[in-house]
C-alpha positions in Angstrom: 100.5 26.4 39.7 98.7 29.1 37.3 96.9 32.0 38.0 94.5 31.8 35.1 91.0 31.7 35.8 88.4 29.5 34.5 85.3 30.7 33.0 83.3 29.0 35.8 85.5 31.2 38.3 84.7 34.2 36.4 80.9 33.5 36.2 80.8 33.0 39.9 82.9 36.1 40.5 80.3 38.1 38.3 77.4 36.3 40.3 78.9 37.4 43.5 79.6 41.1 42.6 76.2 41.4 41.1 74.5 40.2 44.4 77.2 42.6 46.4 75.9 45.7 44.2 72.0 44.7 44.5 72.5 44.7 48.3 74.6 48.2 48.2 71.8 49.6 45.9 69.1 48.3 48.4 71.0 50.2 51.3 70.9 53.2 49.2 67.4 53.1 48.4 66.4 52.7 52.2 68.5 55.3 52.9 67.2 57.9 50.5 63.5 56.9 50.9 61.5 59.8 51.9 60.2 57.9 55.1 63.8 57.3 56.3 65.2 60.8 55.9 61.8 62.2 57.8 62.6 59.6 60.6 66.2 61.0 60.6 65.1 64.4 60.6 62.5 63.7 63.1 65.0 61.9 65.3 67.5 64.8 65.2 64.9 67.3 66.0 64.0 65.0 69.2 67.5 64.8 70.3 67.8 68.8 69.9 64.5 69.3 72.0 65.7 66.9 74.4 69.1 68.8 74.9 67.3 72.4 74.8 65.0 71.1 77.6 67.5 69.4 79.6 69.5 72.6 79.6 66.6 74.7 80.3 66.1 72.3 83.1 69.5 72.7 84.7 69.0 76.3 84.3 65.9 76.7 86.3 66.8 74.4 88.7 70.1 76.1 89.4 68.3 79.5 89.8 65.5 78.3 92.0 68.6 76.6 94.1 70.2 80.0 94.1 66.9 81.6 95.3 66.4 79.2 97.8 69.7 79.4 99.2 69.2 83.3 99.6 65.8 82.5 101.9 67.0 79.1 103.6 69.6 78.3 105.9 71.9 75.4 105.0 70.1 73.4 107.9 66.8 74.1 106.2 65.5 76.5 108.5 63.9 79.8 107.2 66.5 83.0 107.2 63.9 85.4 108.5 66.1 88.5 108.0 65.9 88.0 104.3 62.1 86.9 104.2 60.5 89.6 106.0 61.8 92.5 104.1 60.7 90.8 100.8 57.5 90.3 102.1 57.0 93.7 103.1 58.0 94.9 99.7 55.4 92.6 98.2 52.7 93.6 100.4 53.3 97.2 99.8 53.6 96.7 95.9 50.2 94.6 96.0 48.7 97.2 97.9 49.7 99.7 95.8 48.4 97.8 92.6 45.0 97.4 94.5 44.7 100.9 95.6 45.5 102.0 92.1 43.0 99.5 90.5 40.4 100.7 93.0 41.1 104.2 92.2 40.7 103.7 88.5 37.2 102.0 89.1 35.9 105.1 90.5 36.8 107.3 87.6 
């Protein structure tokens, strides 16, 4: 048994390597094509926005749940001992702003 390669084997090897090289070059060309690069950038930006929006949603949802827990009991009934003082403060502030606005108009 000899390990010597024949000219036909060498030629077949060259053809196979050229084909493999052509495939590799085509893949590189696709990866560095401007449309491919822009698509990658857009996909990364969209994923980043989705993550940011998701985090913001979770944060807002936790905030709303925390505020809701202050004014609604575990059984779903309103906690009047907390709602009434907030409503009174809101009414006083609103009345003060209306009075101030009306006073400015008279000047």
